[in-house]
DSSP file (Angstrom, degrees, kcal/mol; ACC not computed):
  #  RESIDUE AA STRUCTURE BP1 BP2  ACC     N-H-->O    O-->H-N    N-H-->O    O-->H-N    TCO  KAPPA ALPHA  PHI   PSI    X-CA   Y-CA   Z-CA
    1    1 A X              0   0    0      0, 0.0     2,-0.2     0, 0.0    92,-0.1   0.000 360.0 360.0 360.0 136.4    0.0    0.0    0.0
    2    2 A X     >  -     0   0    0      1,-0.1     4,-2.1    96,-0.1     5,-0.2  -0.524 360.0-107.0 -92.4 163.8    1.2    3.5   -0.9
    3    3 A X  H  > S+     0   0    0      1,-0.2     4,-2.4     2,-0.2     5,-0.2   0.865 119.4  55.1 -59.3 -38.2    0.7    6.6    1.2
    4    4 A X  H  > S+     0   0    0      2,-0.2     4,-2.1     1,-0.2    -1,-0.2   0.886 107.1  49.9 -65.1 -38.2   -1.9    7.9   -1.2
    5    5 A X  H  > S+     0   0    0      2,-0.2     4,-2.5     1,-0.2    -1,-0.2   0.918 110.4  49.7 -66.8 -42.3   -3.9    4.8   -0.9
    6    6 A X  H  X S+     0   0    0     -4,-2.1     4,-2.6     1,-0.2    -2,-0.2   0.921 109.6  52.2 -61.0 -42.9   -3.8    4.9    2.9
    7    7 A X  H  X S+     0   0    0     -4,-2.4     4,-2.1     1,-0.2    -1,-0.2   0.907 110.5  48.0 -59.0 -42.9   -4.9    8.6    2.8
    8    8 A X  H  X S+     0   0    0     -4,-2.1     4,-2.5     1,-0.2    -1,-0.2   0.898 111.7  49.6 -65.0 -41.2   -7.8    7.6    0.6
    9    9 A X  H  X S+     0   0    0     -4,-2.5     4,-3.4     2,-0.2     5,-0.3   0.871 109.4  52.0 -67.0 -37.0   -8.8    4.8    2.9
   10   10 A X  H  X>S+     0   0    0     -4,-2.6     4,-2.0     2,-0.2     5,-1.6   0.912 111.0  47.9 -64.4 -41.9   -8.6    7.1    5.9
   11   11 A X  I  <>S+     0   0    0     -4,-2.1     5,-3.0    -5,-0.2     6,-0.3   0.950 120.4  37.1 -62.6 -48.6  -10.9    9.6    4.2
   12   12 A X  I  <>S+     0   0    0     -4,-2.5     5,-1.5     3,-0.2    -2,-0.2   0.945 124.0  38.6 -69.5 -49.2  -13.4    6.9    3.2
   13   13 A X  I  <5S+     0   0    0     -4,-3.4    -3,-0.2    -5,-0.2    -2,-0.2   0.717 131.7  19.7 -81.8 -22.2  -13.2    4.7    6.3
   14   14 A X  I  X5S+     0   0    0     -4,-2.0     4,-1.5    -5,-0.3     5,-0.3   0.793 128.9  35.0-111.4 -56.6  -12.9    7.3    9.0
   15   15 A X  I  ><S+     0   0    0     -5,-1.6     4,-2.2     3,-0.2     5,-0.2   0.991 125.6  34.3 -67.2 -61.0  -14.1   10.7    7.8
   16   16 A X  I  ><S+     0   0    0     -5,-3.0     4,-1.8     1,-0.2    -3,-0.2   0.932 123.4  42.7 -63.7 -48.6  -17.0    9.7    5.5
   17   17 A X  H  ><S+     0   0    0     -5,-1.5     4,-1.9    -6,-0.3    -1,-0.2   0.914 116.4  47.1 -68.4 -42.2  -18.2    6.6    7.4
   18   18 A X  H  X S+     0   0    0     -4,-1.5     4,-2.8     1,-0.2    -1,-0.2   0.870 108.5  55.6 -68.0 -34.7  -18.0    8.2   10.8
   19   19 A X  H  X S+     0   0    0     -4,-2.2     4,-2.6    -5,-0.3    -1,-0.2   0.911 108.2  48.8 -62.3 -40.5  -19.7   11.4    9.6
   20   20 A X  H  X S+     0   0    0     -4,-1.8     4,-2.3     2,-0.2    -1,-0.2   0.881 109.9  52.3 -65.1 -37.5  -22.6    9.2    8.4
   21   21 A X  H  X S+     0   0    0     -4,-1.9     4,-2.6     2,-0.2    -2,-0.2   0.939 110.8  47.3 -62.5 -46.5  -22.7    7.5   11.8
   22   22 A X  H  X S+     0   0    0     -4,-2.8     4,-2.4     2,-0.2     5,-0.2   0.915 109.7  52.8 -61.8 -42.5  -22.8   10.8   13.6
   23   23 A X  H  X S+     0   0    0     -4,-2.6     4,-1.8     1,-0.2     5,-0.4   0.916 111.0  48.0 -58.9 -41.4  -25.6   12.0   11.2
   24   24 A X  H  X S+     0   0    0     -4,-2.3     4,-2.3     1,-0.2    -2,-0.2   0.908 110.1  51.7 -64.2 -42.2  -27.5    8.9   12.1
   25   25 A X  H  < S+     0   0    0     -4,-2.6    -2,-0.2     1,-0.2    -1,-0.2   0.891 116.7  39.6 -61.1 -39.4  -27.0    9.4   15.8
   26   26 A X  H  < S+     0   0    0     -4,-2.4    -1,-0.2    -5,-0.2    -2,-0.2   0.721 129.3  26.0 -86.2 -21.3  -28.2   12.9   15.7
   27   27 A X  H  < S+     0   0    0     -4,-1.8     2,-0.4    -5,-0.2    -3,-0.2   0.723 121.0  44.6-115.3 -27.9  -31.1   12.6   13.3
   28   28 A X  S  < S+     0   0    0     -4,-2.3     2,-0.3    -5,-0.4    -1,-0.1  -0.516  85.7 122.9-117.8  63.1  -32.4    9.0   13.4
   29   29 A X        -     0   0    0     -2,-0.4     2,-0.5    -3,-0.2     3,-0.1  -0.782  56.7-138.8-122.1 161.6  -32.5    8.3   17.1
   30   30 A X    >>  -     0   0    0     -2,-0.3     3,-2.5     1,-0.1     4,-0.8  -0.960  16.4-153.0-116.8 108.8  -35.0    7.2   19.7
   31   31 A X  G >4 S+     0   0    0     -2,-0.5     3,-0.7     1,-0.3    -1,-0.1   0.800  94.2  61.0 -54.3 -31.0  -34.3    9.4   22.8
   32   32 A X  G 34 S+     0   0    0      1,-0.2    -1,-0.3    -3,-0.1    -3,-0.0   0.748 101.7  53.5 -68.8 -22.0  -35.7    6.6   25.0
   33   33 A X  G <4 S+     0   0    0     -3,-2.5     2,-0.4     2,-0.0    -1,-0.2   0.673  88.9  92.4 -83.9 -17.9  -32.9    4.3   23.8
   34   34 A X    <<  +     0   0    0     -4,-0.8    -5,-0.0    -3,-0.7     0, 0.0  -0.657  40.5 166.5 -85.6 126.5  -30.1    6.6   24.6
   35   35 A X        +     0   0    0     -2,-0.4     2,-0.5     5,-0.0    -1,-0.2   0.630  46.2  98.9-109.5 -21.9  -28.6    6.1   28.0
   36   36 A X     >  -     0   0    0      1,-0.2     4,-2.1     2,-0.0     3,-0.2  -0.567  63.1-150.0 -74.1 117.9  -25.3    8.1   27.7
   37   37 A X  H  > S+     0   0    0     -2,-0.5     4,-2.4     1,-0.2     5,-0.2   0.841  95.6  58.8 -58.0 -33.2  -25.8   11.5   29.4
   38   38 A X  H  > S+     0   0    0      1,-0.2     4,-2.7     2,-0.2    -1,-0.2   0.949 109.0  42.6 -60.5 -48.8  -23.3   13.1   27.0
   39   39 A X  H  > S+     0   0    0     -3,-0.2     4,-2.8     2,-0.2     5,-0.3   0.842 110.7  56.3 -70.0 -32.1  -25.4   12.0   23.9
   40   40 A X  H  X S+     0   0    0     -4,-2.1     4,-2.2     2,-0.2    -1,-0.2   0.946 112.9  41.9 -61.1 -46.5  -28.6   13.0   25.6
   41   41 A X  H  X S+     0   0    0     -4,-2.4     4,-2.5     2,-0.2    -2,-0.2   0.917 115.5  50.1 -64.8 -43.5  -27.2   16.5   26.1
   42   42 A X  H  X S+     0   0    0     -4,-2.7     4,-2.7     2,-0.2    -2,-0.2   0.915 113.7  44.3 -63.4 -43.7  -25.6   16.6   22.6
   43   43 A X  H  X S+     0   0    0     -4,-2.8     4,-2.5     2,-0.2    -1,-0.2   0.886 111.5  53.5 -70.2 -38.3  -28.8   15.5   20.9
   44   44 A X  H  X S+     0   0    0     -4,-2.2     4,-0.6    -5,-0.3    -2,-0.2   0.927 112.0  45.6 -60.5 -43.4  -30.9   17.9   23.0
   45   45 A X  H >< S+     0   0    0     -4,-2.5     3,-1.6     1,-0.2     4,-0.4   0.948 111.6  52.0 -61.5 -49.3  -28.6   20.8   21.9
   46   46 A X  H >< S+     0   0    0     -4,-2.7     3,-1.6     1,-0.3    -2,-0.2   0.876 103.5  58.4 -56.0 -41.0  -28.7   19.6   18.2
   47   47 A X  H 3< S+     0   0    0     -4,-2.5    -1,-0.3     1,-0.3    -2,-0.2   0.673  98.7  59.8 -67.4 -16.2  -32.5   19.6   18.2
   48   48 A X  T << S+     0   0    0     -3,-1.6    -1,-0.3    -4,-0.6     2,-0.2   0.603  88.1  97.0 -83.8 -10.9  -32.5   23.3   19.2
   49   49 A X  S <  S-     0   0    0     -3,-1.6     2,-0.1    -4,-0.4     5,-0.0  -0.526  77.7-119.8 -82.3 142.0  -30.6   24.2   16.0
   50   50 A X    >>  -     0   0    0     -2,-0.2     4,-1.9     1,-0.1     3,-0.5  -0.367  38.8 -99.6 -67.7 161.6  -32.3   25.5   12.9
   51   51 A X  H 3> S+     0   0    0      1,-0.3     4,-1.9     2,-0.2     5,-0.2   0.866 123.0  53.1 -54.3 -42.6  -31.7   23.3    9.8
   52   52 A X  H 3> S+     0   0    0      1,-0.2     4,-1.8     2,-0.2    -1,-0.3   0.885 109.8  48.8 -62.8 -37.7  -29.0   25.5    8.4
   53   53 A X  H <> S+     0   0    0     -3,-0.5     4,-2.6     2,-0.2    -1,-0.2   0.807 105.7  57.8 -72.3 -29.3  -27.1   25.4   11.7
   54   54 A X  H  X S+     0   0    0     -4,-1.9     4,-1.9     2,-0.2    -1,-0.2   0.905 106.2  49.6 -64.5 -40.4  -27.4   21.6   11.7
   55   55 A X  H  X S+     0   0    0     -4,-1.9     4,-1.7     1,-0.2    -2,-0.2   0.921 111.8  48.1 -62.4 -43.6  -25.6   21.5    8.4
   56   56 A X  H  X S+     0   0    0     -4,-1.8     4,-2.4     1,-0.2    -2,-0.2   0.892 106.3  58.4 -63.6 -40.1  -22.9   23.7    9.8
   57   57 A X  H  X S+     0   0    0     -4,-2.6     4,-2.2     1,-0.2    -1,-0.2   0.915 107.4  46.2 -55.5 -46.2  -22.7   21.5   12.9
   58   58 A X  H  X S+     0   0    0     -4,-1.9     4,-2.3     1,-0.2    -1,-0.2   0.839 109.6  54.8 -69.6 -31.8  -21.9   18.5   10.7
   59   59 A X  H  X S+     0   0    0     -4,-1.7     4,-2.3     2,-0.2    -1,-0.2   0.898 108.2  49.5 -64.2 -39.8  -19.3   20.5    8.8
   60   60 A X  H  X S+     0   0    0     -4,-2.4     4,-2.4     2,-0.2    -2,-0.2   0.930 109.9  50.5 -64.4 -45.2  -17.6   21.4   12.0
   61   61 A X  H  X S+     0   0    0     -4,-2.2     4,-2.2     1,-0.2    -2,-0.2   0.922 110.7  49.9 -58.0 -44.2  -17.6   17.7   13.1
   62   62 A X  H  X S+     0   0    0     -4,-2.3     4,-2.5     1,-0.2    -1,-0.2   0.924 110.7  48.8 -61.0 -44.8  -16.0   16.8    9.7
   63   63 A X  H  X S+     0   0    0     -4,-2.3     4,-2.9     1,-0.2    -1,-0.2   0.880 109.0  52.9 -65.7 -37.0  -13.3   19.5   10.0
   64   64 A X  H  X S+     0   0    0     -4,-2.4     4,-2.4     2,-0.2    -1,-0.2   0.910 110.4  48.1 -64.0 -41.1  -12.5   18.3   13.6
   65   65 A X  H  X S+     0   0    0     -4,-2.2     4,-2.4     2,-0.2     5,-0.3   0.931 112.9  48.2 -63.9 -44.7  -12.0   14.8   12.3
   66   66 A X  H  X S+     0   0    0     -4,-2.5     4,-2.6     1,-0.2    -2,-0.2   0.936 113.4  47.2 -60.3 -47.9   -9.9   15.9    9.4
   67   67 A X  H  X S+     0   0    0     -4,-2.9     4,-2.4     2,-0.2    -1,-0.2   0.896 111.7  51.0 -62.7 -40.8   -7.7   18.1   11.7
   68   68 A X  H  X S+     0   0    0     -4,-2.4     4,-1.9     2,-0.2    -2,-0.2   0.940 113.6  43.0 -64.3 -47.8   -7.3   15.3   14.3
   69   69 A X  H  X S+     0   0    0     -4,-2.4     4,-2.6     1,-0.2     5,-0.2   0.917 113.4  53.3 -64.5 -42.0   -6.2   12.7   11.7
   70   70 A X  H  X S+     0   0    0     -4,-2.6     4,-2.4    -5,-0.3    -2,-0.2   0.905 107.5  51.2 -59.1 -42.7   -3.9   15.3   10.0
   71   71 A X  H  X S+     0   0    0     -4,-2.4     4,-1.7     2,-0.2    -1,-0.2   0.911 110.6  47.8 -63.0 -42.6   -2.3   16.1   13.3
   72   72 A X  H  X S+     0   0    0     -4,-1.9     4,-2.1     1,-0.2    -2,-0.2   0.930 112.9  48.5 -63.5 -44.8   -1.5   12.5   14.1
   73   73 A X  H  X S+     0   0    0     -4,-2.6     4,-2.8     1,-0.2    29,-0.4   0.870 107.6  56.1 -64.1 -35.5   -0.2   11.9   10.6
   74   74 A X  H  X>S+     0   0    0     -4,-2.4     6,-1.8    -5,-0.2     4,-1.6   0.872 106.8  49.5 -63.2 -37.3    2.0   15.1   11.0
   75   75 A X  H  <5S+     0   0    0     -4,-1.7    14,-0.4     4,-0.2    -2,-0.2   0.922 112.2  47.6 -66.1 -43.7    3.5   13.6   14.1
   76   76 A X  H  <5S+     0   0    0     -4,-2.1    13,-0.3     1,-0.2    -2,-0.2   0.914 114.7  46.5 -63.5 -42.0    4.2   10.3   12.3
   77   77 A X  H  <5S-     0   0    0     -4,-2.8    -1,-0.2    -5,-0.2    -2,-0.2   0.767 111.6-120.5 -70.5 -26.0    5.7   12.2    9.3
   78   78 A X  T  <5S+     0   0    0     -4,-1.6    -3,-0.2     2,-0.2    -4,-0.1   0.469  85.4 111.9  96.3   2.3    7.8   14.5   11.5
   79   79 A X  S   <S+     0   0    0     -5,-1.3     2,-0.3    -6,-0.2    -4,-0.2   0.664  83.7  36.0 -81.2 -15.7    6.3   17.7   10.4
   80   80 A X  S    S-     0   0    0     -6,-1.8     2,-0.3    -7,-0.1    -2,-0.2  -0.899  77.9-152.2-127.2 160.0    4.7   18.1   13.8
   81   81 A X        -     0   0    0     -2,-0.3     2,-0.5     5,-0.0     5,-0.1  -0.896  18.1-117.5-132.0 163.3    6.1   17.2   17.2
   82   82 A X  B >   -A   85   0A   0      3,-0.5     3,-1.0    -2,-0.3     5,-0.1  -0.861  24.2-136.1 -97.1 133.0    4.9   16.2   20.6
   83   83 A X  T 3  S+     0   0    0     -2,-0.5    -1,-0.1     1,-0.3     3,-0.0   0.778 101.6  48.1 -63.0 -26.9    5.9   18.7   23.3
   84   84 A X  T 3  S+     0   0    0      1,-0.1     2,-0.4    -3,-0.0    -1,-0.3   0.652 114.0  44.1 -88.6 -16.3    6.9   16.0   25.7
   85   85 A X  B <   -A   82   0A   0     -3,-1.0    -3,-0.5     2,-0.1     2,-0.5  -0.961  56.3-161.1-134.9 146.4    9.0   13.9   23.3
   86   86 A X        +     0   0    0     -2,-0.4     2,-0.3    -5,-0.1    -5,-0.0  -0.972  48.8  95.1-125.5 115.5   11.6   14.5   20.7
   87   87 A X        -     0   0    0     -2,-0.5     2,-0.4    -5,-0.1    -5,-0.1  -0.975  67.8 -83.1 179.0 175.1   12.2   11.7   18.3
   88   88 A X        -     0   0    0     -2,-0.3     2,-0.3    -7,-0.0   -12,-0.1  -0.836  32.3-166.9-105.1 135.7   11.3   10.2   15.0
   89   89 A X        -     0   0    0     -2,-0.4     2,-0.3   -14,-0.4    -2,-0.0  -0.767   6.4-175.3-108.6 160.1    8.2    8.1   14.3
   90   90 A X        -     0   0    0     -2,-0.3     2,-0.5     2,-0.0   -13,-0.1  -0.986  17.7-143.6-151.2 157.0    7.6    6.1   11.2
   91   91 A X  E     -B   98   0B   0      7,-0.5     7,-2.9    -2,-0.3     2,-0.4  -0.990  19.4-165.7-123.0 126.5    4.7    4.0    9.8
   92   92 A X  E     -B   97   0B   0     -2,-0.5     2,-0.5     5,-0.2     5,-0.2  -0.862  11.2-164.5-112.1 145.3    5.5    0.8    7.9
   93   93 A X  E >  S-B   96   0B   0      3,-2.8     3,-1.9    -2,-0.4    -2,-0.0  -0.969  84.3 -20.3-127.2 116.1    3.3   -1.2    5.7
   94   94 A X  T 3  S-     0   0    0     -2,-0.5     3,-0.1     1,-0.3    -1,-0.1   0.888 129.5 -51.5  50.4  43.5    4.7   -4.7    5.0
   95   95 A X  T 3  S+     0   0    0      1,-0.2     2,-0.4     0, 0.0    -1,-0.3   0.341 116.5 112.1  82.8  -6.7    8.1   -3.4    5.9
   96   96 A X  E <   -B   93   0B   0     -3,-1.9    -3,-2.8   -95,-0.1    -1,-0.2  -0.852  69.1-119.2-103.1 133.7    8.0   -0.4    3.6
   97   97 A X  E     -B   92   0B   0     -2,-0.4     2,-0.5    -5,-0.2    -5,-0.2  -0.427  17.4-142.7 -70.5 142.0    7.9    3.1    5.1
   98   98 A X  E     -B   91   0B   0     -7,-2.9    -7,-0.5    -2,-0.1     2,-0.3  -0.923  26.4-174.2-103.3 127.3    4.9    5.3    4.3
   99   99 A X        +     0   0    0     -2,-0.5   -96,-0.1     1,-0.2     5,-0.1  -0.780  54.3  25.9-122.9 162.8    5.9    8.9    3.8
  100  100 A X     >  +     0   0    0     -2,-0.3     4,-2.5   -23,-0.1     5,-0.2   0.844  68.5 153.8  55.7  38.1    4.1   12.2    3.3
  101  101 A X  H  >  +     0   0    0     -3,-0.2     4,-2.6   -28,-0.2     5,-0.2   0.923  68.2  48.2 -62.4 -46.3    1.0   10.9    5.0
  102  102 A X  H  > S+     0   0    0    -29,-0.4     4,-2.8     2,-0.2     5,-0.2   0.930 113.2  47.1 -63.3 -45.5   -0.2   14.3    6.2
  103  103 A X  H  > S+     0   0    0      1,-0.2     4,-2.0     2,-0.2    -1,-0.2   0.930 114.1  47.2 -62.0 -45.4    0.2   15.9    2.7
  104  104 A X  H  X S+     0   0    0     -4,-2.5     4,-0.5     2,-0.2    -1,-0.2   0.884 113.9  48.5 -64.8 -37.8   -1.5   13.0    1.0
  105  105 A X  H >< S+     0   0    0     -4,-2.6     3,-1.3    -5,-0.2     4,-0.3   0.954 112.8  45.9 -66.2 -49.7   -4.3   13.0    3.4
  106  106 A X  H >< S+     0   0    0     -4,-2.8     3,-1.9     1,-0.3    -2,-0.2   0.815 101.6  66.3 -66.5 -29.3   -4.9   16.7    3.3
  107  107 A X  H >< S+     0   0    0     -4,-2.0     3,-0.9     1,-0.3    -1,-0.3   0.731  88.4  69.9 -64.3 -19.1   -4.8   16.7   -0.5
  108  108 A X  T << S+     0   0    0     -3,-1.3    -1,-0.3    -4,-0.5    -2,-0.2   0.699 101.4  45.8 -66.7 -18.5   -8.0   14.6   -0.5
  109  109 A X  T <         0   0    0     -3,-1.9    -1,-0.2    -4,-0.3    -2,-0.2   0.297 360.0 360.0-112.3   8.2   -9.9   17.7    0.8
  110  110 A X    <         0   0    0     -3,-0.9    -1,-0.2    -4,-0.2    -2,-0.1   0.458 360.0 360.0 -84.2 360.0   -8.6   20.4   -1.6
């Protein structure tokens, strides 16, 4: 697998699929089935939003997912660092290093 393929799989398997899961959680739910107080509060908040703001809400969720994955890939690539540690990370696939992960991932959204 090449870095570009991994980037595409991350977009499809994490961003796109999880966004659909969140949309389902917030729009196709039975409040009586939800036991988690966090989701009860989140859904209650979501239900107060006008439709246009609901669309914006999902855009924000998508951007947070993109930024989070990008930051992790940046640490692996070495373009970002962790404040507590100084060292090099790498990601291997079948013994071959994957490089430019963050760039390849972010290029999916341009």
